[in-house]
C-alpha positions in Angstrom: 0.0 0.0 0.0 2.8 2.5 0.9 4.3 1.8 -2.6 1.0 2.6 -4.2 0.7 5.8 -2.2 4.2 6.8 -3.3 3.5 6.1 -6.9 0.3 8.1 -6.7 2.0 11.1 -5.1 4.8 11.0 -7.7 2.2 11.1 -10.4 0.3 13.8 -8.7 3.4 16.1 -8.5 4.4 15.4 -12.1 1.1 16.5 -13.6 0.1 20.1 -14.4 -2.9 21.5 -12.5 -5.4 20.6 -15.2 -4.2 16.9 -15.4 -4.2 16.7 -11.6 -7.8 17.8 -11.2 -8.9 15.5 -14.0 -7.2 12.6 -12.3 -8.8 13.4 -9.0 -12.3 13.6 -10.6 -11.7 10.2 -12.3 -10.6 8.7 -9.0 -13.8 9.8 -7.4 -16.0 8.4 -10.2 -14.5 4.9 -9.9 -15.2 5.0 -6.1 -11.7 5.8 -4.8 -11.4 7.9 -1.6 -8.7 9.7 0.2 -8.6 9.4 4.0 -6.1 9.7 6.9 -3.4 7.2 7.7 -1.4 7.3 10.9 2.3 7.2 10.0 4.0 7.5 13.4 3.4 9.0 16.8 5.0 10.7 19.7 4.0 9.9 23.3 4.9 12.2 26.1 4.4 11.0 29.6 2.8 13.9 31.3 -0.1 14.2 33.8 -2.0 17.4 33.4 -3.9 19.4 30.9 -1.2 20.3 28.3 -1.7 22.6 25.3 0.6 21.8 22.4 1.8 25.0 20.8 4.2 23.9 18.1 6.5 21.2 16.8 9.5 21.1 14.5 10.5 18.0 12.6 14.0 19.4 11.8 15.1 19.9 15.4 12.6 17.2 16.6 11.3 19.6 19.2 7.8 20.0 20.7 6.6 23.0 22.7 3.6 22.5 25.0 2.3 24.6 27.9 0.4 23.9 31.1 -2.0 26.7 31.9 -2.0 27.3 35.6 -4.1 29.7 37.8 -1.3 32.3 38.2 1.3 31.3 35.7 2.0 29.2 32.5 4.7 26.6 32.5 6.4 25.9 29.2 7.8 22.5 28.5 10.3 21.6 25.7 10.2 17.9 24.7 11.9 15.8 22.0 10.4 13.4 19.5 11.3 10.5 21.8 8.9 11.9 24.4 11.5 13.2 26.8 10.9 16.5 28.5 14.2 18.4 28.1 13.3 21.7 29.9 10.5 23.3 31.9 10.2 27.0 32.9 7.8 29.9 33.3 7.8 33.2 31.5 4.8 34.8 33.2 4.5 36.8 36.4 7.1 39.1 37.9 10.2 38.1 36.1 12.5 40.3 34.0 12.0 38.3 30.8 8.3 37.8 31.1 6.2 38.0 28.0 3.2 39.1 30.2 0.4 37.5 28.2 0.5 35.7 24.9 -1.5 36.8 21.9 -0.7 33.7 19.8 0.7 30.2 20.4 4.4 29.9 20.8 6.3 29.4 17.5 9.5 27.4 17.1 12.0 29.7 15.3 14.9 27.7 14.0 16.7 24.7 15.5 17.3 26.1 19.0 14.8 28.9 19.8 11.2 29.9 19.8 9.3 33.2 19.6 6.5 34.5 21.7 4.1 37.2 20.3 2.8 38.8 23.5 1.8 42.0 25.3 5.5 42.7 25.9 6.4 42.4 22.3 8.2 39.7 20.3 10.4 37.7 22.7 12.8 35.0 21.5 14.0 32.4 24.0 16.3 29.4 23.5 15.1 25.9 24.4 16.5 26.3 27.9 14.4 29.4 28.5 17.1 32.0 28.2 15.9 35.3 26.6 17.7 36.0 23.3 16.0 39.1 22.2 13.0 41.4 22.8 11.4 43.7 20.2 8.6 46.0 21.5 5.4 46.3 19.5 5.1 49.6 17.5 1.4 49.6 18.2 -0.4 47.6 20.9 -4.1 46.8 21.1 -5.7 44.6 23.7 -7.0 41.6 21.6 -10.7 41.0 21.4 -10.1 37.2 20.8 -7.5 34.6 20.5 -7.3 30.8 20.6 -4.4 29.0 22.4 -4.3 25.6 20.9 -2.4 23.4 18.4 -3.3 24.5 14.9 -4.2 28.1 15.7 -0.8 29.9 15.4 1.2 32.2 13.2 2.5 31.1 9.8 5.9 32.2 8.6 6.7 33.7 5.1 9.9 35.5 4.2 10.8 36.6 7.8 7.2 37.7 8.7 4.3 36.0 10.3 0.8 35.8 9.0 -1.8 35.9 11.8 -5.4 36.9 12.4 -6.3 40.5 13.2 -7.6 40.2 16.7 -10.0 43.1 16.5 -10.0 46.6 18.0 -12.1 47.9 20.8 -12.2 51.2 18.9 -14.6 49.6 16.4 -18.3 50.1 16.9 -19.6 46.6 16.5 -23.2 47.8 16.9 -22.9 49.6 13.6 -23.7 47.7 10.3 -20.8 49.7 8.8 -18.3 47.8 10.9 -18.3 45.0 8.3 -17.0 47.4 5.8 -14.2 48.6 8.1 -12.8 45.4 9.6 -9.5 44.0 8.4 -9.1 40.3 8.9 -5.4 39.4 8.8 -2.0 40.8 9.9 1.6 40.6 8.7 3.7 40.7 11.9 7.4 41.7 11.7 9.4 40.2 14.6 12.4 42.3 13.7 10.7 45.7 13.9 7.6 45.0 16.0 5.4 46.4 13.2 2.0 45.1 12.2 0.4 45.5 8.8 -3.4 44.9 8.8 -4.9 43.9 5.5 -7.8 42.1 3.7 -11.4 43.3 4.0 -14.4 41.0 3.6 -15.0 40.4 -0.1 -18.0 42.1 -1.7 -19.9 38.8 -2.1 -19.2 37.6 1.5 -22.1 36.9 3.8 -20.5 39.5 6.1 -21.4 42.1 3.5 -25.0 41.1 3.2 -26.4 43.9 5.4 -27.0 41.5 8.3 -25.5 41.4 11.8 -23.4 38.5 13.1 -22.3 37.5 16.6 -18.9 38.6 17.7 -15.9 36.8 16.3 -18.1 34.6 14.0 -15.7 35.7 11.3 -12.5 34.5 13.1 -10.2 33.4 10.1 -8.9 30.0 9.5 -5.9 30.3 7.1 -2.9 28.6 5.6 -0.1 29.5 3.1 0.2 27.4 0.0 1.1 27.9 -3.7 2.3 31.4 -2.9 -1.2 32.3 -1.9 -3.2 32.8 1.3 -6.1 30.4 1.7 -8.5 31.8 4.2 -12.1 31.1 5.4 -13.9 33.5 7.6 -15.4 31.6 10.5 -18.9 30.5 9.9 -18.8 31.3 6.1 -18.2 28.0 4.2 -16.0 29.5 1.5 -12.2 29.5 1.1 -10.9 32.7 -0.4 -7.5 32.8 -2.1 -5.4 36.0 -1.9 -2.0 37.1 -3.2 0.6 37.3 -0.4 2.0 40.7 -1.5 0.4 44.1 -1.8 -2.3 44.9 -3.0 -3.3 41.4 -1.8 -5.7 40.8 -4.6 -8.4 38.2 -4.4 -7.5 35.5 -6.9 -10.5 33.1 -6.6 -12.8 31.5 -4.1 -13.8 27.9 -3.4 -17.4 27.4 -2.0 -17.5 24.4 0.4 -20.3 22.0 0.0 -20.1 20.3 3.4 -22.6 17.6 4.5 -25.3 19.0 6.8 -23.4 22.2 7.4 -25.5 24.8 9.3 -24.3 28.2 8.3 -25.8 31.2 10.2 -27.2 33.8 7.7 -27.1 36.8 10.0 -29.7 38.9 11.9 -31.5 42.1 11.3 -30.6 43.2 14.9 -27.4 43.7 16.7 -28.8 41.9 19.7 -27.8 38.3 19.0 -27.8 35.3 21.3 -24.4 34.1 22.4 -25.8 30.5 22.0 -25.1 30.8 18.3 -21.4 30.5 19.1 -21.9 26.8 19.9 -24.8 26.0 17.5 -23.5 27.5 14.3 -21.3 25.7 11.8 -17.8 27.1 11.4 -14.5 26.4 9.5 -11.8 25.7 12.1 -8.7 24.8 10.2 -7.4 24.6 6.6 -4.3 22.8 5.2 -3.2 22.0 1.7 -1.0 18.9 1.2 -0.2 16.8 -1.8 -2.5 18.8 -3.9 -5.5 18.2 -1.6 -7.3 20.8 0.6 -8.0 19.4 4.0 -10.7 21.3 6.0 -11.5 20.9 9.7 -15.0 22.1 10.4 -17.8 22.0 13.0 -21.1 21.2 11.2 -23.4 23.0 13.6 -26.7 21.9 15.1 -29.7 21.0 13.0 -32.9 23.2 13.2 -34.6 21.2 15.9 -31.6 21.1 18.2 -31.0 24.9 17.7 -34.6 25.5 18.7 -34.2 23.3 21.8 -31.0 25.1 22.7 -32.9 28.3 23.1 -35.6 26.9 25.5 -35.4 27.5 29.2 -33.8 24.6 31.2 -32.9 23.9 34.7 -29.2 23.6 35.4 -29.5 19.8 35.4 -31.4 19.8 32.1 -28.9 22.1 30.5 -26.0 19.9 31.5 -27.8 16.8 30.1 -28.5 18.7 26.9 -24.9 19.9 26.5 -23.6 16.4 27.0 -26.0 15.0 24.4 -25.0 17.7 21.9 -21.3 17.0 22.6 -21.8 13.4 21.7 -24.1 14.1 18.7 -22.0 16.9 17.1 -18.2 16.8 16.7 -15.7 18.5 14.4 -15.1 16.7 11.1 -12.5 16.5 8.3 -13.4 17.2 4.7 -10.9 16.3 2.0 -11.3 18.2 -1.3 -9.5 18.5 -4.6 -8.1 21.8 -5.7 -11.4 22.8 -7.3 -13.3 22.2 -4.1 -14.9 18.9 -5.1 -15.6 16.9 -1.9 -13.7 13.6 -2.0 -14.3 12.4 1.6 -15.8 13.5 4.8 -15.3 11.8 8.2 -14.6 12.0 11.9 -11.0 11.0 12.4 -11.5 9.0 15.6 -9.8 10.7 18.5 -7.6 12.9 16.4 -8.6 16.5 16.9 -9.5 18.0 13.5 -8.9 21.5 14.8 -5.3 20.7 15.7 -3.9 20.1 12.2 -0.4 21.5 12.0 1.7 21.4 8.8 5.5 21.6 9.3 8.1 20.6 6.6 5.3 19.1 4.5 4.3 16.8 7.5 0.8 16.9 8.8 0.6 16.5 12.6 -2.5 16.2 14.9 -3.2 16.0 18.6 -5.0 12.9 20.0 -7.8 13.9 22.4 -7.6 12.2 25.8 -9.7 9.2 26.6 -12.4 10.7 28.9 -13.1 7.5 30.6 -9.6 7.1 32.0 -7.1 9.4 33.6 -4.3 9.5 31.2 -0.8 10.3 32.4 0.4 10.9 28.8 -0.6 12.6 25.6 0.1 11.7 22.0 0.8 13.4 18.7 0.3 11.7 15.4 1.9 12.3 12.0 -0.8 11.8 9.4 -0.6 10.8 5.8 -3.2 10.5 3.0 -4.3 7.0 2.1 -5.8 6.2 -1.3 -8.4 3.5 -1.3 -11.0 2.1 -3.7 -11.6 -0.1 -6.7 -9.0 -0.6 -9.3 
């Protein structure tokens, strides 16, 4: 099977884009599918609630953090599962980063960078501060996510990251959707930030409706010298150029099974319950010519209606547990034109956690809730071709 996969990938890379797409379509017609295959794994013996921030196949290094009540503890591990160093950079210490605004990012074979309230701080793997660059302009972020798969992506010395919103914007005004910029280029050498990309004219966020806060939080990746980005609940991937004027090149509508996309409201007063009931695009990666999308499908109409009914605390707890079991994040694999090839729940692999480093796709395995695990695991994932000959 591995030999067949190798031959398929070799053929895939040797074709021009037109031939590649035609081949994928033919594969779908004869019943072939593309799914995940676990290639290898890393187990780290650790009892706690770790958040993996980054990994690097070149230096074989993993960064994970334990969030504590008054401080965060950073751990540096190797690919054999050994924890090499542990230290904290929060609290009243001279080289504190204060508070993070993005996940930590490995920066070369012996250091990592923190984008934080105190600027861009670079540490070596033993925790020694190497450099500090203050931010030219600081804004308290409106939102952020600290989890594997939600970090900055590097291109030519700068980092692509979400624009985390401004408290100066009037979110009660319908005009805010014309003003918002969605992505930033961050320069760790100067501390400068360049905000760019507005909602496209045909985006649902330009429909004249109101949307709940952060429903547009971007999921993005860099591939083919382009930025692939989806804006939160909107099931469309937009492709932009990476250089000024950041022109919109094309868009790929996503036809995802049973996807419940929120269409907006005529009023600014919107229930916060929509954050948990609406579908949303959570992660995007492109590998071996395929687009891999992690998404939450959202509740169906009857469950959305039930979520808004009054419940006792006990009833609400039972309902939440039932919804957690019924609805889970999924993986969709598409060809470069957006044709859906496969859609599935990848077992205990967390779809949101997809991390692409050195053309290797890594994912976090969610803990077994029925046992108290004293370890966690990361899996390197490949694409497996199956079907009739």
